C-alpha positions in Angstrom: 0.7 20.1 -29.5 2.6 19.3 -32.6 2.7 16.5 -35.1 2.1 13.0 -33.6 2.3 9.3 -35.2 -1.3 8.9 -34.0 -4.6 10.7 -32.8 -4.9 8.1 -30.2 -3.1 5.3 -28.8 -5.0 2.6 -26.6 -3.2 0.1 -24.3 -5.0 -3.2 -24.1 -7.0 -5.1 -26.4 -9.7 -6.4 -24.4 -13.5 -5.5 -24.9 -12.6 -1.9 -23.3 -9.6 -1.2 -25.7 -11.3 -2.8 -28.8 -14.5 -0.8 -27.9 -12.5 2.3 -27.7 -10.7 1.5 -31.1 -14.1 1.0 -32.6 -15.5 4.2 -31.8 -12.3 6.1 -32.3 -11.7 4.9 -36.0 -15.2 5.5 -36.7 -14.7 8.9 -35.7 -11.8 9.1 -38.0 -9.0 9.1 -35.4 -5.9 7.5 -36.5 -5.8 4.9 -33.7 -3.4 2.3 -32.7 -4.2 -0.5 -30.1 -1.3 -2.0 -28.3 -1.2 -5.4 -26.5 1.5 -7.5 -24.8 -0.2 -10.6 -25.7 -2.6 -11.1 -29.0 -5.5 -9.4 -27.9 -9.0 -10.4 -26.0 -7.8 -9.9 -22.5 -9.7 -11.9 -20.0 -12.4 -12.2 -22.4 -10.3 -14.6 -24.6 -9.9 -17.0 -21.6 -13.8 -17.2 -20.7 -15.3 -20.3 -22.0 -18.9 -19.1 -22.4 -20.5 -15.5 -22.4 -24.3 -15.6 -21.8 -25.1 -12.3 -20.6 -23.9 -9.7 -23.6 -27.0 -8.1 -25.1 -27.7 -9.5 -28.3 -25.8 -12.7 -28.0 -27.6 -15.6 -26.4 -24.3 -17.5 -25.8 -20.8 -17.5 -27.5 -17.3 -18.4 -26.2 -15.2 -15.7 -24.9 -12.5 -16.1 -27.7 -15.0 -16.1 -30.5 -16.7 -12.8 -29.2 -13.2 -11.0 -28.8 -12.2 -12.3 -32.3 -15.4 -10.6 -33.6 -14.8 -7.3 -31.8 -11.3 -7.4 -33.2 -12.3 -7.9 -36.7 -15.0 -5.1 -36.4 -12.6 -2.6 -35.0 -10.0 -3.3 -37.6 -12.6 -3.0 -40.6 -12.8 0.7 -39.7 -8.9 1.4 -39.9 -7.9 0.9 -36.6 -4.3 -0.4 -36.4 -2.8 -3.2 -34.2 0.5 -4.3 -32.6 0.3 -7.3 -30.3 3.1 -9.2 -28.9 4.7 -5.8 -27.7 6.0 -4.6 -24.5 5.7 -0.7 -23.5 8.8 -0.1 -21.7 8.5 3.6 -21.2 5.7 6.1 -20.7 5.7 10.1 -21.0 2.4 11.1 -20.9 2.1 14.4 -18.6 2.5 16.6 -21.5 0.5 17.4 -24.6 2.2 14.9 -26.7 1.9 11.2 -25.2 5.1 9.2 -26.1 5.4 5.6 -25.3 8.4 3.4 -25.8 8.2 0.1 -27.2 10.2 -2.9 -26.5 13.0 -0.7 -25.4 13.7 0.9 -28.5 11.0 2.4 -30.9 8.9 5.5 -29.6 5.4 6.1 -30.8 3.4 9.5 -30.1 -0.1 10.4 -29.9 -2.3 13.3 -28.9 -4.3 11.0 -26.5 -4.2 8.0 -24.6 -6.4 5.4 -23.2 -5.3 2.6 -20.7 -7.3 -0.4 -20.9 -5.0 -2.9 -19.4 -7.2 -4.8 -17.7 -6.0 -7.1 -14.7 -4.3 -10.4 -13.9 -5.5 -13.3 -11.6 -5.1 -12.6 -7.8 -3.1 -14.9 -6.2 -3.5 -16.5 -2.8 -0.1 -15.3 -1.7 1.2 -18.5 -0.1 4.8 -19.9 -1.0 3.8 -23.1 -2.3 1.4 -21.6 -4.8 4.5 -20.3 -6.7 5.8 -23.6 -6.7 3.2 -25.4 -8.1 2.2 -22.9 -10.7 1.8 -25.0 -14.1 2.2 -28.1 -12.0 -1.5 -28.6 -11.0 -2.2 -24.8 -10.3 -3.9 -22.7 -12.8 -6.1 -19.7 -12.9 -7.8 -20.5 -16.2 -10.3 -23.2 -16.5 -10.7 -22.5 -20.4 -6.9 -22.9 -20.9 -6.2 -25.9 -18.6 -9.4 -27.8 -17.8 -8.8 -30.4 -20.3 -5.9 -31.4 -18.6 -7.6 -32.3 -15.6 -9.9 -34.9 -17.2 -11.2 -37.7 -14.7 -9.3 -36.0 -11.8 -10.2 -34.6 -8.4 -9.7 -30.7 -8.5 -10.7 -27.9 -6.4 -11.7 -24.4 -7.3 -11.2 -21.7 -4.9 -13.3 -18.7 -4.7 -17.0 -17.6 -4.2 -17.6 -15.2 -7.0 -19.2 -15.7 -10.4 -15.8 -16.5 -11.8 -15.3 -19.4 -9.3 -18.6 -20.8 -9.7 -19.0 -20.3 -13.4 -15.5 -22.0 -14.1 -15.8 -24.6 -11.6 -19.1 -25.4 -13.4 -17.2 -25.6 -16.7 -14.4 -27.7 -15.0 -17.2 -30.5 -14.1 -17.0 -31.4 -18.0 -13.4 -32.5 -17.4 -13.0 -33.4 -13.8 -14.0 -36.4 -12.1 -15.1 -34.3 -9.2 -14.9 -30.4 -8.4 -14.9 -29.1 -5.0 -15.5 -25.4 -4.6 -13.3 -23.9 -1.6 -14.7 -20.8 0.1 -13.7 -19.0 2.9 -17.1 -17.7 3.7 -20.7 -19.3 4.4 -22.5 -17.4 1.7 -21.4 -16.9 -2.3 -21.1 -13.4 -3.5 -22.1 -14.8 -7.0 -25.4 -14.0 -9.0 -28.2 -16.6 -7.9 -28.0 -18.0 -11.5 -24.3 -18.9 -11.2 -25.0 -20.4 -7.9 -28.0 -22.2 -9.0 -26.0 -24.0 -12.2 -23.0 -24.9 -9.7 -25.4 -26.9 -7.5 -26.8 -28.5 -10.2 -23.8 -30.4 -11.3 -23.7 -33.9 -9.8 -19.9 -34.0 -9.6 -19.5 -30.6 -7.9 -19.2 -30.2 -4.0 -18.6 -27.5 -1.7 -16.5 -26.6 1.4 -17.6 -23.5 3.1 -16.0 -21.3 5.8 -12.9 -22.9 4.3 -9.3 -21.6 3.1 -6.5 -23.1 1.8 -3.2 -22.7 3.9 -0.7 -24.6 1.6 -0.2 -27.0 -1.2 2.0 -30.1 -0.7 3.4 -32.6 -3.3 6.4 -33.6 -4.9 6.9 -32.7 -8.7 3.2 -31.7 -8.9 0.4 -30.6 -6.3 -0.9 -33.6 -4.7 -2.6 -32.2 -1.4 -4.3 -29.0 0.0 -3.9 -27.9 3.4 -7.5 -26.5 4.5 -8.3 -24.5 7.5 -11.9 -24.0 8.5 -12.4 -20.8 9.9 -15.7 -21.8 11.8 -14.3 -24.6 13.7 -10.9 -23.5 13.7 -9.6 -27.0 12.6 -7.2 -28.0 9.8 -7.5 -30.9 7.4 -5.6 -32.3 4.5 -7.3 -33.0 1.2 -6.1 -35.2 -1.7 -6.4 -33.4 -4.9 -4.9 -33.6 -8.3 -5.4 -29.9 -9.3 -6.5 -26.6 -8.1 -7.9 -23.5 -9.7 -7.9 -20.0 -8.3 -10.4 -17.7 -8.9 -10.2 -14.8 -6.0 -10.6 -11.8 -8.3 -8.0 -9.5 -10.5 -5.3 -7.4 -9.8 -5.4 -4.0 -12.2 -2.1 -4.0 -14.4 -1.5 -0.6 -13.5 2.2 -0.8 -11.6 3.8 1.2 -14.3 1.4 4.1 -13.6 2.2 4.2 -9.9 3.2 7.9 -9.1 2.1 9.2 -12.6 -1.7 8.7 -12.3 -4.1 8.8 -9.2 -5.2 5.3 -7.9 -6.7 3.9 -4.9 -5.2 1.4 -2.5 -6.0 -1.5 -4.6 -4.1 0.0 -7.7 -7.4 1.0 -9.6 -7.0 4.3 -11.7 -9.4 6.8 -10.4 -11.3 8.8 -13.3 -14.6 10.7 -13.3 -17.6 9.4 -15.2 -16.3 10.3 -18.5 -13.1 8.1 -18.1 -10.9 11.3 -17.4 -7.8 10.6 -15.4 -5.8 13.4 -13.5 -4.0 14.1 -16.6 -5.5 15.9 -19.6 -5.7 13.8 -22.7 -5.3 10.4 -20.5 -8.1 8.2 -20.1 -9.0 4.8 -18.4 -11.6 2.2 -19.5 -12.4 -1.4 -18.2 -11.1 -3.5 -15.4 -8.2 -1.0 -14.6 -10.6 1.7 -13.4 -12.1 2.1 -10.1 -15.7 0.6 -10.1 -18.0 -1.9 -8.6 -19.1 -4.2 -11.2 -16.4 -5.7 -13.9 -18.5 -7.0 -16.8 -18.0 -7.4 -20.4 -20.9 -5.0 -21.0 -19.6 -2.1 -18.8 -16.0 -2.4 -20.0 -17.2 -2.0 -23.7 -19.3 1.1 -22.2 -16.2 2.3 -20.7 -14.2 2.1 -23.9 -17.0 3.9 -25.9 -17.0 7.1 -23.5 -13.2 7.3 -23.5 -12.8 7.3 -27.2 -15.7 10.0 -27.6 -13.7 12.0 -24.8 -10.5 11.5 -26.6 -12.3 12.8 -29.8 -13.6 16.0 -27.8 -10.4 16.6 -26.3 -8.6 16.8 -29.6 -11.5 18.8 -31.4 -11.5 21.3 -28.2 -7.7 21.5 -28.8 -8.0 22.4 -32.4 -5.7 19.3 -33.4 -8.2 17.3 -35.5 
């Protein structure tokens, strides 16, 4: 296999990547975690975590920082704010190009890139991004104090983040295209308990209108087949995530949604390349199973190196 800079490079510093770094470093693998942002992934943007074992309730950013600190304490290295501009991962030595210049090499590679918010895909959405349209309640909620906003979606994120927005907004209206939620009952119960939260079911947003910022939403009721216009001062979109796997198209096997396909031990179709977290094809996406993915991927990377005789 030859000499490499690291035993393992992990791309992504969310819960999956940080857990992988923790287990790899504890196994005495020389490990580097890369992230184009500053770590934490979507966890860092979540206002409250209440379903992580052993943690009754904690802010997502705080939990991410604790994970990062713990991982670093075992010698794992971090490079944040860096862009990976090239990949050569098919051979025994995995090579990544950083910021179009420096190259780093490793014996194994874990992809833990997570995803980005899914968009509605309507033209006016792009126009009003940052001008009333947001995908992060934790980031932008305080800017909508005493305003009337809508939260689009019907899953856990929409209801939990919508409930969080009620701490700032005058009124939050959940807009959901179905007549039932696909969120956990506790999330639905909490949302319905908010006095300044209302619900528009069987309803889709067809367009946003406004001058310099979003002012109206054109709504379509898919049950009555009628359109209406609603005055709004903000719109938060929570309709799922798109995996950040585009750079691996044609290299790694993925499904039609861009999720990387792996076996139960996180092995991809390329030996020595593993995937963990929300970038992987799976049904449930929670912090706890992202961490489990990261653990398995790191242990598999360790075993791969041991079997190859390159420890």
